[in-house]
VOGU-3710 file (C-alpha; in Angstrom, 3 decimals, decimal comma):
1> mlmdlreriq> -91,757/-133,594/268,131  -89,197/-130,114/268,241  -88,185/-131,024/264,530  -91,474/-131,499/263,489  -92,578/-127,940/264,801  -89,391/-126,451/263,103  -89,911/-128,224/259,815  -93,519/-126,518/259,770  -91,444/-122,828/258,946  -88,413/-123,950/257,371
11> gwiayaiigl> -87,984/-125,911/253,805  -84,674/-126,143/251,575  -83,149/-123,200/253,324  -82,839/-125,112/256,478  -80,985/-128,294/254,813  -78,666/-125,438/252,776  -77,420/-124,529/256,482  -77,684/-127,639/257,599  -74,311/-127,895/254,710  -72,838/-125,024/256,139
21> isvpfvlwgv> -74,055/-124,381/259,833  -74,810/-128,435/261,217  -74,429/-127,671/264,523  -78,071/-128,034/266,352  -78,484/-124,618/268,213  -81,814/-125,144/269,425  -81,009/-127,133/272,135  -79,618/-124,745/274,051  -81,505/-121,791/272,542  -79,948/-118,658/270,125
31> geyfsggank> -79,572/-116,584/273,219  -77,170/-118,526/274,798  -74,631/-119,118/272,531  -73,740/-115,712/272,043  -73,784/-114,726/275,443  -70,656/-113,468/277,375  -69,032/-115,285/280,421  -66,182/-115,337/282,711  -63,413/-116,985/280,177  -62,569/-114,836/277,175
41> pvaevdglpi> -64,636/-115,562/273,896  -63,914/-117,819/271,330  -64,611/-115,613/268,998  -66,550/-112,172/268,108  -68,748/-111,698/265,546  -69,195/-107,462/264,886  -68,480/-107,370/268,785  -70,782/-109,758/270,010  -68,967/-112,602/271,571  -69,877/-116,442/270,864
51> sqqafeqavs> -68,665/-117,888/274,564  -66,045/-120,527/275,456  -69,272/-123,033/276,766  -71,062/-122,712/273,898  -68,378/-123,431/271,491  -67,354/-126,485/273,984  -71,096/-127,691/274,235  -71,239/-127,469/269,892  -68,039/-129,534/269,651  -68,956/-132,246/271,885
61> qqrqaiiqkl> -72,285/-132,176/270,063  -71,109/-132,736/266,440  -68,319/-134,931/268,189  -71,503/-137,408/269,666  -73,415/-137,011/266,370  -70,585/-138,443/264,174  -69,685/-140,948/267,040  -73,540/-141,971/266,935  -73,974/-142,463/263,042  -70,756/-144,338/262,736
71> ggsvsaemlq> -71,567/-147,123/265,482  -69,212/-145,402/267,861  -66,325/-147,014/266,188  -64,674/-144,211/265,534  -61,084/-143,208/266,475  -59,723/-140,251/268,066  -57,697/-139,909/265,644  -60,230/-140,121/263,491  -62,489/-137,219/264,916  -59,027/-135,362/265,041
81> slnldqqvld> -58,504/-135,399/261,414  -62,043/-133,783/260,677  -60,426/-130,932/262,558  -64,287/-130,611/264,336  -62,548/-127,163/266,458  -62,153/-124,975/263,081  -65,685/-126,662/261,258  -67,778/-125,859/264,565  -66,249/-122,211/264,866  -67,272/-121,461/261,436
91> qminervlrv> -70,352/-122,613/261,563  -71,090/-120,680/264,363  -70,162/-117,492/262,412  -71,971/-118,336/259,275  -74,310/-118,496/261,230  -74,243/-115,291/262,968  -73,544/-113,308/260,050  -76,998/-114,639/258,801  -78,810/-113,969/261,883  -77,306/-109,894/261,450
101> fvqkagfrap> -78,310/-109,690/258,241  -81,914/-110,671/258,439  -82,039/-108,520/261,357  -80,636/-105,727/259,721  -82,720/-106,110/256,379  -85,555/-105,480/258,400  -87,091/-109,143/258,698  -89,386/-109,644/261,670  -91,135/-112,245/262,732  -94,370/-110,903/264,684
111> davvadlirs> -95,225/-112,502/268,221  -98,582/-113,156/267,200  -97,430/-115,455/264,383  -95,416/-117,039/266,708  -97,906/-117,527/269,395  -100,211/-119,317/266,754  -97,873/-121,655/265,678  -97,368/-122,930/269,388  -100,849/-122,832/269,734  -101,519/-124,953/267,005
121> epafktngvf> -99,173/-127,486/267,574  -101,083/-130,440/268,551  -98,181/-131,629/271,387  -99,095/-128,716/273,555  -103,120/-129,727/273,352  -105,099/-131,391/276,120  -108,443/-132,273/274,895  -107,715/-130,463/271,844  -107,126/-127,169/273,951  -103,636/-125,332/273,882
131> dvkkyeafva> -102,115/-126,516/277,425  -99,342/-123,889/278,934  -98,038/-127,333/281,491  -97,588/-129,329/278,399  -95,584/-126,591/276,930  -93,715/-125,457/279,589  -92,565/-128,884/280,329  -91,261/-129,792/276,588  -89,122/-126,273/277,120  -88,124/-127,621/280,149
141> argttvanfe> -87,152/-131,171/278,592  -85,140/-129,530/276,369  -82,850/-127,427/278,506  -84,057/-124,089/277,472  -86,114/-121,146/278,409  -89,473/-120,390/277,196  -87,765/-117,095/275,948  -85,324/-118,734/273,902  -87,542/-121,586/272,536  -89,660/-118,760/271,100
151> aglkqdivmq> -86,173/-116,369/270,020  -85,176/-119,889/268,050  -88,865/-119,676/266,627  -88,855/-116,212/265,570  -84,977/-116,739/263,917  -86,660/-119,903/261,967  -89,560/-117,937/261,108  -87,073/-115,157/259,923  -85,005/-117,338/258,088  -88,026/-118,508/255,683
161> tlenaisest> -88,344/-115,047/254,937  -84,924/-115,281/253,611  -85,384/-118,585/251,911  -88,616/-116,879/250,048  -86,521/-114,019/249,173  -83,550/-115,888/247,394  -86,217/-118,758/246,033  -88,475/-115,853/244,131  -85,043/-114,359/242,842  -84,052/-117,944/241,106
171> ivtapeldqi> -85,511/-118,527/238,082  -85,249/-121,836/235,657  -86,242/-120,979/232,621  -87,545/-123,679/229,453  -84,118/-123,748/227,734  -81,788/-123,976/230,566  -83,727/-126,827/231,801  -83,480/-128,794/228,325  -79,978/-127,937/228,080  -79,287/-129,982/231,571
181> vklrdqtrei> -81,799/-132,537/230,448  -79,554/-132,689/227,397  -76,389/-132,917/229,238  -78,215/-135,182/232,317  -79,272/-137,954/230,083  -76,104/-137,551/227,353  -74,591/-141,135/226,795  -71,106/-141,284/225,032  -69,881/-144,284/223,049  -66,089/-144,561/225,300
191> gmvrlerarv> -63,122/-146,919/224,300  -59,853/-147,570/226,357  -56,552/-148,317/225,680  -55,046/-150,010/228,575  -51,061/-149,891/229,817  -49,922/-152,598/232,140  -47,654/-150,711/234,716  -45,835/-154,529/235,124  -45,075/-154,125/231,122  -42,781/-150,778/231,385
201> vdtvpaptda> -41,783/-151,077/235,305  -39,127/-153,533/234,434  -37,942/-151,339/231,306  -37,295/-148,455/233,526  -33,858/-147,943/234,663  -32,947/-147,686/238,686  -32,265/-144,219/239,753  -27,914/-143,257/240,344  -26,685/-142,334/243,686  -27,131/-138,970/242,267
211> qieayyaahk> -30,876/-138,478/241,803  -31,613/-140,350/244,938  -29,416/-137,869/247,205  -30,623/-135,348/244,929  -34,263/-135,946/245,847  -32,858/-136,867/249,346  -31,885/-132,582/249,723  -34,441/-131,184/248,264  -37,001/-133,440/250,848  -35,225/-133,250/253,713
221> aefirpervk> -38,539/-131,598/255,414  -40,377/-135,094/254,755  -37,589/-137,477/256,406  -38,010/-136,690/259,711  -38,588/-139,639/262,131  -41,255/-138,519/264,676  -40,489/-138,046/268,714  -41,006/-141,656/270,210  -40,777/-143,472/273,193  -39,806/-147,146/274,602
231> lryielspqt> -41,903/-148,125/277,703  -41,507/-150,678/280,832  -44,895/-151,651/281,473  -46,955/-154,129/283,876  -49,797/-155,816/282,075  -52,790/-157,415/283,749  -54,237/-160,183/281,321  -55,931/-163,274/281,288  -52,126/-164,652/280,152  -50,514/-162,672/282,730
241> lapsvkvtda> -53,225/-163,989/285,490  -53,571/-167,554/284,141  -50,408/-169,101/285,942  -51,902/-168,314/289,395  -55,401/-169,697/289,019  -56,072/-173,379/289,666  -58,985/-175,406/289,442  -59,545/-178,659/290,896  -60,849/-181,615/290,204  -64,134/-180,924/292,553
251> qveqayadyv> -64,783/-177,891/290,984  -64,642/-179,694/287,067  -66,920/-182,218/288,563  -69,419/-180,018/290,432  -69,291/-177,915/287,004  -69,829/-180,898/284,817  -73,183/-181,473/287,358  -74,132/-178,105/286,472  -73,808/-178,686/283,159  -76,153/-182,009/283,116
261> kkqkaqvtrs> -78,607/-180,862/285,434  -79,189/-178,035/282,958  -78,765/-180,016/279,855  -82,061/-182,251/281,263  -84,087/-179,321/281,903  -84,134/-178,181/278,527  -86,602/-180,715/277,488  -88,402/-179,814/274,732  -91,871/-182,140/274,453  -94,391/-182,869/271,593
271> vrhiliavpk> -98,097/-181,945/272,964  -101,373/-182,337/271,698  -104,366/-181,660/274,073  -107,982/-181,115/274,436  -109,870/-178,140/276,074  -113,186/-177,745/277,455  -113,880/-174,501/278,042  -115,332/-172,663/281,227  -116,443/-169,312/281,035  -115,159/-167,217/283,777
281> nadgaaveaa> -118,155/-166,527/285,595  -119,526/-169,784/285,621  -121,044/-171,045/288,747  -119,951/-174,882/290,181  -122,766/-176,857/288,483  -121,249/-175,790/285,162  -117,366/-176,477/286,377  -118,719/-180,005/286,945  -120,372/-180,418/283,892  -117,320/-179,400/281,780
291> kkkalaaraa> -115,084/-181,893/284,094  -117,542/-184,525/283,413  -117,303/-183,827/279,590  -113,672/-184,021/279,765  -113,441/-187,373/282,177  -116,180/-189,031/279,522  -113,368/-187,993/276,872  -110,544/-189,625/278,121  -112,532/-192,540/278,878  -113,339/-193,401/275,622
301> ivsgktsfad> -109,482/-192,318/274,439  -108,432/-194,628/277,066  -110,917/-197,584/276,238  -109,710/-197,036/272,847  -113,401/-196,582/271,169  -111,545/-193,352/269,475  -108,113/-192,051/269,395  -107,079/-188,586/271,017  -107,013/-187,091/267,795  -110,827/-188,071/266,368
311> earavsddpg> -111,728/-187,232/270,109  -110,182/-183,611/269,929  -111,567/-182,640/266,536  -115,033/-183,812/267,981  -115,286/-181,790/271,435  -112,088/-179,645/271,868  -113,098/-175,825/272,431  -109,377/-174,761/271,499  -109,991/-173,218/267,599  -106,228/-173,179/267,772
321> skdkggdlge> -105,451/-177,129/267,797  -108,991/-178,255/267,282  -108,888/-179,185/263,339  -105,220/-180,570/263,886  -106,387/-183,359/266,645  -105,485/-180,859/269,696  -101,688/-180,612/268,228  -99,824/-177,867/269,856  -96,264/-178,742/268,410  -93,222/-178,628/270,129
331> vapgqmvkpf> -93,561/-177,175/273,892  -90,527/-175,735/275,582  -90,498/-174,970/279,634  -92,470/-171,651/280,490  -94,825/-171,724/277,643  -97,763/-173,083/278,856  -99,509/-172,046/282,225  -98,519/-173,638/285,402  -101,097/-175,860/286,088  -100,584/-177,265/282,369
341> edamdalkvg> -96,998/-177,304/282,604  -96,900/-179,096/285,973  -99,258/-181,733/284,800  -97,625/-181,732/281,266  -93,892/-182,290/283,115  -95,676/-185,366/285,519  -96,150/-187,324/282,098  -94,869/-189,927/280,169  -94,844/-190,119/276,035  -98,149/-191,703/275,470
351> eisepvrtef> -99,932/-191,148/278,970  -102,577/-189,183/279,031  -103,534/-186,873/282,029  -106,655/-186,378/284,131  -108,317/-183,893/283,652  -106,650/-180,487/284,389  -108,264/-176,814/285,598  -107,018/-174,032/283,854  -108,486/-170,665/283,220  -109,614/-171,301/280,137
361> gwhlievtke> -111,282/-174,900/281,407  -110,327/-178,345/281,709  -107,390/-179,957/279,270  -106,857/-183,792/278,623  -103,112/-183,882/277,474  -101,194/-185,736/276,068  -97,233/-186,066/275,658  -96,417/-187,745/272,430  -92,819/-187,049/272,091  -90,094/-185,861/274,657
371> shpdikplad> -86,423/-184,886/273,417  -82,945/-183,842/275,406  -80,591/-182,221/274,243  -76,937/-184,406/274,117  -75,246/-184,541/277,339  -71,784/-185,200/276,350  -69,149/-187,113/278,397  -67,053/-185,091/280,590  -63,914/-185,899/278,473  -65,306/-184,221/275,840
381> vrdkmvaaak> -65,764/-181,191/277,802  -63,680/-181,141/280,653  -61,242/-178,355/278,783  -63,736/-176,024/278,057  -65,337/-175,897/281,541  -61,495/-175,678/282,730  -61,334/-172,615/280,851  -64,461/-171,377/281,610  -63,769/-171,722/285,537  -59,993/-170,398/285,076
391> erqiekiyyd> -62,381/-167,656/283,449  -64,251/-166,829/286,151  -61,363/-166,818/288,863  -59,716/-164,436/286,836  -62,824/-161,892/286,205  -63,103/-162,316/290,224  -59,300/-161,363/291,002  -58,600/-158,758/288,318  -60,624/-155,971/290,159  -58,323/-156,981/293,179
401> egeklsnqsy> -55,233/-157,269/291,414  -56,153/-153,952/289,218  -56,752/-151,934/292,664  -53,435/-153,221/294,004  -51,432/-152,481/290,834  -52,884/-149,504/290,653  -51,916/-148,563/294,309  -48,871/-149,351/293,943  -47,807/-147,899/291,295  -49,236/-144,325/293,040
411> ehpdslipsa> -47,209/-145,399/295,903  -43,919/-146,341/294,123  -44,350/-143,184/291,111  -40,687/-143,633/289,959  -40,420/-147,224/289,374  -42,650/-149,793/288,525  -40,234/-152,806/290,545  -42,168/-152,823/293,437  -45,464/-153,566/291,680  -44,560/-156,135/289,917
421> ealglkvqts> -42,891/-157,485/292,831  -46,127/-156,801/295,096  -48,200/-158,660/291,884  -45,565/-161,133/291,262  -46,136/-160,088/287,685  -42,690/-158,924/285,124  -41,953/-155,863/283,979  -42,107/-155,610/280,236  -40,367/-153,338/277,544  -42,211/-152,308/274,796
431> dwlnrnsgtg> -40,888/-151,641/270,641  -40,644/-147,661/269,770  -43,706/-146,051/269,457  -44,721/-142,609/268,883  -47,810/-140,320/268,990  -50,085/-141,824/266,090  -48,697/-145,499/266,066  -47,230/-148,247/267,965  -47,296/-152,349/268,328  -48,716/-154,536/271,322
441> iaanekvrqa> -49,976/-152,643/273,906  -49,018/-149,477/272,253  -51,557/-149,733/269,330  -53,958/-148,703/271,924  -54,828/-145,412/271,703  -54,958/-144,634/275,852  -51,342/-146,194/275,711  -49,877/-143,634/273,616  -51,875/-140,761/274,836  -50,373/-141,744/278,542
451> afskevlkqk> -46,963/-142,225/277,034  -46,943/-138,549/275,894  -48,566/-137,009/278,663  -46,826/-134,447/280,742  -47,078/-136,945/283,663  -45,488/-139,605/282,647  -43,317/-138,162/279,548  -42,272/-134,694/281,316  -42,374/-135,911/284,877  -41,229/-139,578/284,240
461> lnsnlielga> -43,958/-140,686/286,802  -46,126/-144,222/286,267  -48,946/-143,857/284,687  -52,289/-144,428/286,359  -53,930/-147,955/285,276  -54,716/-147,660/281,868  -57,905/-150,005/281,100  -57,286/-151,428/277,848  -60,878/-153,532/277,574  -62,424/-156,748/279,781
471> nhavvirvdq> -59,743/-157,756/282,205  -57,128/-156,048/280,700  -54,992/-153,268/281,794  -51,734/-151,803/282,095  -49,239/-149,363/284,342  -46,796/-147,811/281,639  -43,382/-145,530/282,599  -40,957/-143,846/279,970  -37,791/-145,725/279,385  -35,982/-144,333/276,501
481> hepetpltla> -37,286/-140,792/274,278  -36,270/-139,450/271,513  -37,358/-136,250/270,064  -38,177/-135,516/266,596  -34,979/-136,632/264,890  -33,765/-136,165/261,097  -33,729/-139,611/259,130  -30,265/-139,436/257,679  -29,758/-140,606/254,077  -28,706/-143,990/254,692
491> evkdqiaktl> -31,721/-144,939/256,570  -34,642/-143,559/253,356  -32,017/-144,360/250,768  -34,085/-147,709/249,738  -37,430/-145,639/250,270  -36,189/-142,588/247,584  -35,424/-144,812/245,623  -38,918/-146,948/245,520  -39,875/-143,541/244,905  -37,878/-142,591/242,304
501> keqatdkala> -38,498/-145,295/240,675  -42,121/-145,254/241,106  -42,121/-141,941/239,049  -40,439/-142,565/236,339  -42,660/-145,833/235,940  -45,404/-143,131/236,141  -44,174/-140,819/233,523  -43,214/-143,605/231,413  -46,660/-144,689/231,638  -47,886/-141,299/230,269
511> daaeriaktl> -45,411/-140,661/227,922  -46,868/-144,021/226,646  -50,510/-142,675/226,349  -49,419/-139,487/224,867  -47,750/-141,157/221,673  -50,782/-143,739/221,331  -53,093/-140,421/221,327  -51,144/-138,617/218,427  -50,998/-142,384/216,235  -55,047/-142,115/216,735
521> nagtdpqaaa> -55,194/-138,460/215,846  -53,288/-139,424/212,912  -55,716/-141,826/211,602  -54,376/-144,725/213,505  -57,489/-147,668/214,185  -57,208/-147,773/217,502  -56,936/-151,779/218,206  -54,060/-151,626/216,135  -52,050/-148,202/217,903  -52,949/-150,258/221,191
531> taagaswvap> -51,152/-153,858/219,566  -48,556/-151,824/218,510  -47,759/-150,526/222,049  -47,858/-153,840/223,804  -51,200/-152,647/225,505  -54,889/-153,973/225,184  -58,181/-152,310/223,900  -61,249/-152,224/225,654  -64,161/-151,880/222,728  -66,004/-148,860/222,897
541> vwlkrtarda> -69,666/-148,998/224,078  -72,250/-146,780/224,793  -71,968/-144,964/228,532  -74,442/-142,597/230,696  -71,919/-140,727/233,033  -73,612/-142,233/235,868  -73,115/-146,121/234,192  -71,926/-149,013/237,295  -70,236/-152,452/236,440  -69,218/-151,244/232,983
551> pipaeaiqaa> -66,244/-152,458/230,918  -64,607/-149,863/231,468  -64,024/-148,355/235,051  -65,813/-145,663/236,780  -63,230/-142,858/236,543  -62,308/-143,550/233,006  -65,867/-142,612/232,400  -66,000/-139,528/234,113  -62,743/-138,812/232,395  -64,458/-139,274/229,189
561> falppapagq> -67,169/-137,579/229,979  -65,034/-134,528/230,882  -64,073/-134,303/227,340  -64,953/-131,452/224,628  -65,962/-132,977/221,576  -63,421/-133,668/219,058  -63,050/-131,854/215,803  -64,635/-133,347/212,921  -62,759/-136,650/212,226  -60,748/-137,346/215,194
571> laskalalsd> -61,241/-138,609/218,170  -61,407/-137,058/221,612  -58,768/-138,727/224,231  -57,304/-138,311/227,426  -54,374/-139,790/229,580  -55,507/-140,773/233,038  -53,647/-142,634/235,475  -55,645/-145,323/237,296  -55,866/-145,979/240,937  -54,659/-149,438/240,097
581> gnealvvvka> -51,868/-148,359/239,145  -52,038/-148,402/235,702  -52,490/-145,993/232,871  -55,322/-145,423/230,402  -55,939/-143,286/227,577  -60,101/-142,998/227,355  -61,075/-142,719/223,544  -64,419/-140,894/222,797  -65,626/-142,314/219,515  -69,426/-140,161/219,764
591> ikdgdptais> -71,816/-138,623/221,750  -75,573/-138,504/222,062  -77,231/-135,718/224,094  -79,937/-136,915/226,106  -83,855/-135,998/224,863  -85,702/-133,174/226,779  -88,841/-134,774/224,983  -88,553/-138,080/226,437  -89,091/-137,583/230,379  -92,415/-136,579/231,633
601> eqdkqalsaq> -93,573/-133,541/232,864  -93,954/-134,582/236,617  -89,798/-135,526/236,396  -89,411/-131,993/234,315  -90,465/-130,046/237,226  -89,112/-132,265/240,103  -85,458/-131,796/238,382  -86,396/-128,046/237,802  -86,967/-127,551/241,741  -83,345/-129,597/241,880
611> iqqaqaqqtl> -82,089/-126,916/240,246  -83,457/-124,078/241,830  -82,495/-125,677/245,186  -79,162/-125,720/243,838  -78,928/-121,978/242,653  -80,526/-120,957/245,895  -77,629/-122,636/247,864  -75,446/-120,729/245,735  -76,507/-117,734/245,976  -76,486/-118,295/250,174
621> svllkalrde> -72,831/-119,309/249,714  -72,064/-116,229/248,071  -73,958/-114,182/250,385  -72,149/-115,669/253,292  -69,041/-115,357/251,835  -69,833/-111,379/251,074  -71,229/-110,912/254,788  -68,334/-112,763/256,273  -65,988/-110,330/254,526  -68,187/-107,425/255,654
631> akitinqkae> -68,158/-108,408/259,435  -65,532/-107,499/262,014  -64,728/-111,343/263,267  -62,261/-111,686/266,204  -61,055/-115,130/266,980  -59,223/-115,969/270,005  -57,157/-118,412/269,167  -55,701/-119,947/272,675  -59,370/-120,373/273,976  -60,262/-122,457/270,833
641> kavtp> -57,743/-124,746/270,835  -58,196/-125,369/274,542  -60,851/-127,833/272,928  -59,543/-131,245/272,370  -61,248/-133,949/270,854
//
């Protein structure tokens, strides 16, 4: 509802600002995130602070929004790569300079306008009348105050005024619109020469030792082994705990008995019934009369005068099953009311019940078919039952063992041996790992974070218990540590040789494509030129710039549309390294502009609105840059870096 209220006073500029300012500031009130505090502010804009608390809250909200949007599958590395701290700070500064601008420009939102907006909101009304308590409860539920909430609405109205000013300054003329349609709907006849990397790579000579050494000397800064450690660790997992878990024959037999009981209980019956309805307010005489009718129907069926199905069609009051001879289909346990189900459970297949009283009336019930899930012999399910029993026992002892491991590693912080002896587990050793990657337990980010923490790396203490998953935890300590180290030429020689070979192959492909382009400009047929160069020719097809599933890859289509028209008598072409490692020479044979007269007036108006919005957004970006250039902005780098993912 909050978004609905705000959308009533926001248009395109709300979305433009979201692109530049995606933090939902309204959640805590515009007056609060610039307030001061005991801590040094993260930044100041024209002397007004952006507090550390507000900044941290904004970063947290942005992070949670990303995690929620991606379904929770977001690693810390991914969040760190997004550089959220800097993005959020930029967004908050943008917000502030825009607010200052509209205030200095004299934009104001009268109190009466804000009051009318709030009083007209249906969610704040009771029986059509504005309800102050509802309004105050709504504001309080969002963790802000009435004053701050209303200040936010005022600011939104002011921003709408800015929107109107910018929108009115952007005009799309008819000739501009026609030109855009011509470009948007343009088609080009595009062909492509394709040079396969595999045909060229063997012709490229291997780099010499001198070339490898020269590359190494010029790129030493790239060949650094990051700081790394090896760990000693104790692992609690189903695999490490399994040897201590024993499953007895008695436990297996009990599990099998439970399984058999469960399978037998999962009965499915095909059932039909006849209902003689009894109204809820019926007196005793009416109830008895209905029962006699049910008894008469049963007697007719049992005597063979009629079938159950025919009698159901004749006398049943259940409209859902009457025309189907009373058939209810398959009925599983729990589907019917209790008196009906109890009677049904007591019947054998083909047996007809005595009249059964329920809240709906009197029923005659017949079970026509009964089926149970298969019950497998113990030999077939024994292994599965043993595994399940072990899993249950492991789950029970895991928490006790985990607590014991946590306590032992804390009481003996300088060694894992006492913990291993107390739990009867082995101390294991990992391979090398760095802050960003590792194998085994070090593939888990929690382990790497703990390994490079001050306590574990610098103080050489055991880590806390690290939960890696269900019934899976470790305690670690550093075994070996190597600081960041330059890699020797011998260590990277093969890597450099591969890089130089790839670069030489790239150049050979690009040179071949350029040679083909020259022959095309000299008048050679593209097919012939491609064949002569040992390449393949993709015949030209007419394509739009948005074409998909074409014989020419999308990246080549985009390159073709970036080409200017060729001089008369020549073909426009461009060499292009494809993402699959091969090379292409994109060739444009002809160009047809889109037809502005072919689109409807409605489509023209929609396109005009899109263009106007894009121009307005560009104007806003230019305005923001100018405002930031003029504003006095001070950033406290230390405070900003204090926020970590």
